[in-house]
C-alpha positions as CSV (number, residue, x, y, z in Angstrom):
1,M,12.7,-18.4,-15.0
2,K,10.5,-15.5,-14.0
3,T,13.2,-13.9,-11.9
4,K,15.8,-13.7,-14.7
5,K,13.3,-12.1,-17.0
6,Y,12.3,-9.7,-14.3
7,L,15.9,-8.8,-13.5
8,E,16.7,-8.2,-17.2
9,E,13.6,-6.0,-17.4
10,L,14.8,-4.0,-14.4
11,K,18.3,-3.6,-15.9
12,S,16.8,-2.1,-19.1
13,Q,15.0,0.7,-17.2
14,S,16.3,4.1,-16.3
15,V,17.1,5.0,-12.7
16,A,14.1,7.3,-12.5
17,D,11.8,4.5,-13.5
18,L,13.5,2.2,-11.0
19,N,13.0,4.7,-8.2
20,A,9.3,5.0,-9.1
21,Q,9.0,1.2,-9.1
22,L,10.7,1.1,-5.7
23,V,8.3,3.5,-4.2
24,E,5.3,1.5,-5.5
25,A,6.8,-1.8,-4.2
26,K,7.3,-0.2,-0.7
27,K,3.7,1.0,-0.7
28,E,2.5,-2.5,-1.7
29,L,4.7,-4.0,1.1
30,F,3.2,-1.6,3.6
31,N,-0.4,-2.5,2.5
32,L,0.4,-6.2,2.7
33,R,1.8,-5.8,6.2
34,F,-1.3,-3.9,7.3
35,Q,-3.6,-6.6,5.8
36,N,-1.5,-9.2,7.6
37,A,-1.8,-7.5,10.9
38,T,-5.6,-7.2,10.6
39,N,-5.9,-10.9,9.4
40,Q,-7.2,-9.9,6.0
41,L,-4.2,-11.3,4.0
42,T,-4.8,-14.7,2.4
43,N,-1.5,-15.1,0.5
44,T,1.2,-14.4,3.0
45,S,4.0,-15.5,0.6
46,R,3.4,-12.3,-1.3
47,I,5.1,-10.3,1.5
48,K,8.3,-12.3,0.9
49,E,8.1,-11.9,-2.8
50,V,7.7,-8.1,-2.6
51,R,10.6,-7.8,-0.2
52,K,12.8,-9.7,-2.6
53,N,11.7,-7.5,-5.5
54,I,12.5,-4.4,-3.4
55,A,16.0,-5.8,-2.9
56,R,16.4,-6.6,-6.6
57,I,15.4,-3.0,-7.5
58,Q,17.8,-1.5,-5.0
59,T,20.6,-3.8,-6.3
60,V,20.1,-2.6,-9.9
61,I,20.0,1.0,-8.8
62,T,23.3,0.5,-6.9
63,E,24.9,-1.2,-9.9
64,K,23.9,1.6,-12.2
65,A,25.2,4.2,-9.7
66,N,28.6,2.4,-9.5
67,V,28.8,2.2,-13.3
68,A,28.1,5.9,-13.6
69,E,31.1,6.8,-11.3
């Protein structure tokens, strides 16, 4: 599955890389919401996908923080 491969890819990255990826995903989500509000967005399912990816990234960051303690 795509999500398992993506999740393993996230787990192999450092926390700094994950934070950078999180910022990029949040920017993308903002842009998607803006496009949706102005009726320019054709693929609305992308919003849901990006939100789930943000949650995955935050989960991996939290897991790494708990392991470090």
